[in-house]
C-alpha positions, 0 to 999 in steps of 0.5 A: 143272822149273817152277822151272827155267823160272821161273829162266831168266825171271829171267835175261833181265829181270836187266840186265849191269853197267856202270860208274858215275861217281858221287862214290862208287862205287856198291854194293848188297847184295840182301837180302829183304823189309821183315819178313824176317832178310835185310834186318836182317842187310844193314841191320848189314853196311851200318852197319860200312861208314858207320863206315868212310865206305862206303856200302852201299845195302841193297835189298829183293828177292824173295829168294835166286833174285833175288839169286842172279842179282843179283850175277850180272848186275844193276848195282852189285850186289856183295852177296847173300844166299842160301839153301843149298838154292838153291845146291843146286838150281842146281848140280843142274841146272847140269850140264845146262843151258847157261842155268843154267851161265851164270847160276852162272858167275863167281858165289862165296860171300863168307861162310856165315853163319846157319841160317833155320829153315823156319816153317810156321804154321798153325791148329791142326787142321794138326797135322803136314806130312802134314796140308797135303793139300787144304789152303790153302798159302802157299808165297812169291813166285815168285823167293824162296827160300821159294818153292824150300823149301816146294815142296821140302818139299811134293815130299819129302813127296809132298803133291801136292793141297796148293793152293799159292798164291804169296804172300809172307809178309806177305800170307800172314799176312794171308790165315791170320788172316782164314780165307783160308789154312789155313797158309803157309811162311816161311824166315827165322832165328828171331827173324822180325819178321814173327812178332811180330804181335800178332794171332797168337793161340797158341791158334788157330795153331801152329808145325807140327813138321818132324820126319818122316825124309825132311825131316831126311835133307836139311836140318838138323835145328833147333829154335825155343825155347819163347817165341822168338814170345810167342804160343808155347806150347812148343819147336818143332822144325823144319828150316833151311837155312843163309844165304849170302852170295854175291859175284862173281869181278870181274876187275880187269884187264877195266875199272874197273868190276871194279876198283872192285866188287873192292875194295868186296868186299874192303872188306867182307870185311875189315870183316865179319872184323874186326868179326864181334864187333861184329855179334855183339853188336850186331847181329840175334841170329842174328849169335851163331851165324855160324860162318865156317868152314861152307862149303857144299860145292863152291862156291869163295870169291871172289879178292876176298874173299880179297884183304880177308881178308889180314892185311896188308889195311887198308881205309883203305889201298886194295885189294890185288891179288886173289889167284890163284884157289884150286882149293877152300877151302884158301886162304880156311880158312886165311886164316880161322885166321890172322885168328881167330889174330891177333884171339886174341893 
């Protein structure tokens, strides 16, 4: 319930979108902290946009909760990266809460991305997650996906007496190194820049395995291979969540802001789809594991996204009119198949 109240507080802080009269229509993507995977993924997307003369501003944020609300309410923010368990959390509460329903309304899937591993870095005396009982644990800042995931993981494992410290990953690492924390959670696609810090001593710290049956029933089983980080002594079996690129269903009949935002979504949908091989070869290593067919259940793909996926869509030639809304994901998958078939010819 604390997480729900926190989300409602975020809703009250974010402003409604408005038009802009700048020479180039302003476009923003909400990502995460400076040492996380989200911001690197955002920079990769911005780079392929820049090659076509499109400016996409990559914005730091607290993480998934802020990003989700941002694409719904924040000025000139068309894109945000969100964890799939945040989507599940919101969907669970949306059915019975009017304010959450309002927050969710109009937010749509753009593309599924990659799996994000749940890192739990701890002192060697924390052999398993159950050893966190009574320990000092960094759980991420409020409004972040790490905060939600860490809270859910501890609740699932019924570890109620851990001393949960709401601090971000960078601060958590500093506290761990100083002996002020015993462990901290960080949800990020491996390899995460934070864990390349040379001060992490593999004889003192390790990634705690997350192999308990209740966690594997809720999350995606995953493994962080040996030597992913220089201090690792072996592979770490953990769990993961799916990172998802989110957007909003803009109404092009409403005003110029919606029309320009829809065009931006269509343009970048087209660029990501047509230049996915370029992203996989030159972007963050996590692009190599992106599977665009792995859509989260019960979430619709945006109509502006589908417009950009059309075979005859050209970024340099202006946006086509968005297609009519679909009852499910069949249209998205059909467009994806057509694109993939065209790429193989």
